[in-house]
MIDOSE-1310 file (N, C-alpha, C; in nm, 2 decimals, decimal comma, always signed):
residues 99
rpdg	-13,88/-0,23/+10,97/-13,97/-0,19/+11,08/-14,02/-0,33/+11,13; -14,06/-0,32/+11,29/-14,12/-0,49/+11,32/-14,25/-0,44/+11,26; -14,35/-0,36/+11,24/-14,48/-0,37/+11,19/-14,49/-0,42/+11,06; -14,38/-0,42/+10,99/-14,37/-0,46/+10,83/-14,41/-0,34/+10,75
igtv	-14,45/-0,24/+10,81/-14,47/-0,13/+10,71/-14,32/-0,03/+10,70; -14,30/-0,01/+10,57/-14,17/+0,09/+10,56/-14,18/+0,17/+10,45; -14,08/+0,25/+10,45/-14,09/+0,35/+10,30/-13,95/+0,29/+10,23; -14,00/+0,27/+10,08/-13,90/+0,25/+9,99/-13,93/+0,34/+9,88
tvee	-13,79/+0,39/+9,85/-13,76/+0,46/+9,75/-13,79/+0,41/+9,61; -13,83/+0,48/+9,51/-13,83/+0,44/+9,40/-13,69/+0,38/+9,32; -13,56/+0,46/+9,37/-13,47/+0,38/+9,33/-13,44/+0,23/+9,41; -13,47/+0,24/+9,52/-13,43/+0,13/+9,59/-13,53/+0,01/+9,51
kerf	-13,64/+0,02/+9,51/-13,74/-0,08/+9,44/-13,68/-0,11/+9,30; -13,62/-0,01/+9,22/-13,57/-0,05/+9,08/-13,45/-0,14/+9,13; -13,37/-0,11/+9,21/-13,23/-0,18/+9,24/-13,27/-0,32/+9,30; -13,36/-0,33/+9,38/-13,43/-0,46/+9,43/-13,48/-0,55/+9,30
eeik	-13,56/-0,49/+9,21/-13,60/-0,55/+9,09/-13,52/-0,64/+9,00; -13,39/-0,52/+9,00/-13,28/-0,55/+8,87/-13,18/-0,67/+8,97; -13,20/-0,67/+9,11/-13,11/-0,79/+9,17/-13,22/-0,90/+9,16; -13,32/-0,89/+9,18/-13,43/-1,00/+9,19/-13,42/-1,10/+9,06
erlr	-13,41/-0,99/+8,92/-13,41/-1,05/+8,81/-13,30/-1,13/+8,77; -13,16/-1,05/+8,81/-13,03/-1,13/+8,81/-13,01/-1,26/+8,89; -13,09/-1,26/+8,98/-13,12/-1,41/+9,09/-13,18/-1,51/+8,99; -13,29/-1,46/+8,97/-13,38/-1,55/+8,87/-13,29/-1,61/+8,75
llle	-13,25/-1,52/+8,69/-13,14/-1,57/+8,56/-13,05/-1,67/+8,62; -12,97/-1,64/+8,71/-12,87/-1,71/+8,77/-12,92/-1,84/+8,80; -13,03/-1,85/+8,89/-13,12/-2,01/+8,90/-13,18/-2,06/+8,80; -13,20/-1,99/+8,72/-13,27/-2,05/+8,59/-13,13/-2,14/+8,54
nqit	-13,02/-2,08/+8,54/-12,88/-2,10/+8,45/-12,84/-2,21/+8,54; -12,85/-2,22/+8,67/-12,80/-2,35/+8,72/-12,90/-2,47/+8,73; -13,02/-2,45/+8,75/-13,13/-2,55/+8,71/-13,10/-2,61/+8,54; -13,09/-2,54/+8,45/-13,05/-2,56/+8,31/-12,92/-2,66/+8,31
hfry	-12,81/-2,60/+8,41/-12,67/-2,71/+8,40/-12,70/-2,76/+8,52; -12,78/-2,85/+8,57/-12,78/-2,87/+8,69/-12,67/-3,03/+8,69; -12,66/-3,07/+8,60/-12,57/-3,21/+8,57/-12,43/-3,15/+8,60; -12,40/-3,01/+8,57/-12,28/-2,97/+8,61/-12,28/-2,89/+8,73
cfpf	-12,36/-2,82/+8,77/-12,38/-2,74/+8,91/-12,39/-2,85/+9,01; -12,48/-2,95/+9,01/-12,50/-3,03/+9,13/-12,43/-3,19/+9,07; -12,32/-3,23/+9,04/-12,29/-3,33/+8,99/-12,33/-3,45/+9,11; -12,37/-3,55/+9,06/-12,45/-3,66/+9,14/-12,50/-3,62/+9,27
grpe	-12,61/-3,49/+9,26/-12,67/-3,46/+9,35/-12,59/-3,41/+9,45; -12,48/-3,37/+9,44/-12,41/-3,26/+9,56/-12,38/-3,18/+9,53; -12,39/-3,06/+9,63/-12,40/-3,07/+9,77/-12,54/-3,14/+9,79; -12,56/-3,21/+9,89/-12,68/-3,28/+9,95/-12,82/-3,18/+9,95
galk	-12,89/-3,16/+9,87/-13,04/-3,07/+9,88/-13,01/-2,97/+9,79; -12,87/-2,93/+9,74/-12,85/-2,82/+9,68/-12,95/-2,77/+9,58; -12,98/-2,88/+9,49/-13,06/-2,88/+9,39/-13,21/-2,79/+9,45; -13,26/-2,91/+9,54/-13,39/-2,87/+9,60/-13,40/-2,72/+9,64
atls	-13,28/-2,69/+9,72/-13,27/-2,53/+9,76/-13,29/-2,42/+9,67; -13,20/-2,49/+9,55/-13,21/-2,39/+9,44/-13,36/-2,37/+9,38; -13,43/-2,48/+9,37/-13,57/-2,48/+9,35/-13,68/-2,39/+9,43; -13,61/-2,41/+9,56/-13,70/-2,33/+9,66/-13,68/-2,21/+9,64
ller	-13,56/-2,14/+9,63/-13,50/-2,02/+9,61/-13,59/-1,98/+9,51; -13,57/-2,03/+9,39/-13,66/-1,98/+9,26/-13,79/-1,97/+9,27; -13,86/-2,05/+9,35/-14,01/-2,05/+9,38/-14,05/-1,88/+9,47; -13,91/-1,86/+9,57/-13,95/-1,76/+9,61/-13,92/-1,58/+9,56
vlmk	-13,82/-1,65/+9,44/-13,79/-1,53/+9,36/-13,87/-1,49/+9,26; -13,96/-1,57/+9,25/-14,08/-1,55/+9,13/-14,22/-1,52/+9,22; -14,23/-1,50/+9,33/-14,32/-1,43/+9,41/-14,34/-1,29/+9,39; -14,46/-1,25/+9,39/-14,49/-1,09/+9,35/-14,47/-1,02/+9,46
divt	-14,49/-1,06/+9,57/-14,46/-0,99/+9,70/-14,43/-1,10/+9,82; -14,39/-1,05/+9,94/-14,41/-1,12/+10,04/-14,52/-1,24/+10,06; -14,63/-1,21/+10,07/-14,74/-1,29/+10,11/-14,80/-1,36/+10,01; -14,81/-1,32/+9,91/-14,88/-1,42/+9,77/-14,83/-1,51/+9,71
pvpq	-14,84/-1,63/+9,73/-14,74/-1,74/+9,69/-14,75/-1,73/+9,52; -14,66/-1,79/+9,46/-14,67/-1,79/+9,31/-14,75/-1,91/+9,28; -14,84/-1,92/+9,16/-14,90/-1,99/+9,14/-14,81/-2,14/+9,08; -14,84/-2,25/+9,11/-14,78/-2,35/+9,10/-14,75/-2,38/+8,93
eevk	-14,86/-2,34/+8,85/-14,84/-2,38/+8,71/-14,70/-2,28/+8,66; -14,72/-2,15/+8,71/-14,64/-2,06/+8,67/-14,47/-2,14/+8,69; -14,46/-2,18/+8,85/-14,33/-2,26/+8,87/-14,30/-2,37/+8,78; -14,40/-2,45/+8,76/-14,38/-2,56/+8,65/-14,34/-2,49/+8,50
tvir	-14,41/-2,38/+8,49/-14,38/-2,35/+8,37/-14,19/-2,33/+8,33; -14,16/-2,28/+8,44/-14,02/-2,21/+8,42/-13,94/-2,33/+8,45; -13,97/-2,43/+8,51/-13,89/-2,53/+8,56/-13,88/-2,62/+8,41; -14,00/-2,64/+8,34/-14,02/-2,71/+8,23/-13,90/-2,64/+8,15
kcle	-13,93/-2,49/+8,14/-13,85/-2,45/+8,02/-13,66/-2,45/+8,04; -13,65/-2,45/+8,18/-13,50/-2,51/+8,19/-13,49/-2,61/+8,19; -13,55/-2,75/+8,18/-13,55/-2,88/+8,17/-13,52/-2,90/+8,00; -13,62/-2,81/+7,94/-13,60/-2,83/+7,79/-13,49/-2,78/+7,72
qaal	-13,44/-2,67/+7,80/-13,30/-2,61/+7,78/-13,17/-2,67/+7,81; -13,20/-2,77/+7,91/-13,11/-2,87/+7,97/-13,08/-2,99/+7,86; -13,21/-3,01/+7,83/-13,20/-3,13/+7,72/-13,13/-3,11/+7,59; -13,13/-2,98/+7,54/-13,10/-2,92/+7,45/-12,92/-2,92/+7,46
vnyt	-12,90/-2,84/+7,59/-12,75/-2,84/+7,62/-12,68/-2,99/+7,60; -12,76/-3,06/+7,66/-12,68/-3,20/+7,68/-12,68/-3,28/+7,56; -12,79/-3,27/+7,44/-12,79/-3,28/+7,33/-12,71/-3,23/+7,23; -12,67/-3,12/+7,26/-12,56/-3,05/+7,17/-12,41/-3,10/+7,22
rlse	-12,41/-3,11/+7,36/-12,25/-3,18/+7,41/-12,23/-3,28/+7,36; -12,34/-3,38/+7,39/-12,30/-3,53/+7,30/-12,29/-3,55/+7,16; -12,36/-3,45/+7,10/-12,33/-3,48/+6,93/-12,19/-3,42/+6,92; -12,15/-3,31/+6,99/-12,01/-3,28/+6,98/-11,90/-3,36/+7,01
yakv	-11,93/-3,44/+7,14/-11,85/-3,53/+7,20/-11,86/-3,65/+7,05; -11,96/-3,66/+7,00/-12,00/-3,81/+6,91/-11,88/-3,74/+6,77; -11,90/-3,65/+6,73/-11,82/-3,57/+6,63/-11,67/-3,59/+6,64; -11,64/-3,58/+6,79/-11,48/-3,59/+6,79/-11,46/-3,69/+6,79
egn	-11,54/-3,80/+6,86/-11,48/-3,93/+6,86/-11,51/-4,02/+6,73; -11,59/-3,95/+6,64/-11,61/-4,03/+6,50/-11,47/-3,96/+6,42; -11,41/-3,89/+6,43/-11,30/-3,86/+6,35/-11,18/-3,89/+6,40
């Protein structure tokens, strides 16, 4: 409704939260694997848009912005996971090259 007030059933709210959680996991996965999801920064601005969308998904409601420290914590976790993924792939590649 135009006034922003509406009725949402419990089922709709639960479904929304499920979809929101799936989207959050997808975005975190894309950030973790950014070298492969956004090779050479392509498409232009996609990583920035993904980070922006993640910030909006982390919001509790439409008017309350998520604390920046919470966003930083999530991104830091993704980057730590990305470092582990890259290290694992490089070490596997080195083993193959060494044989």
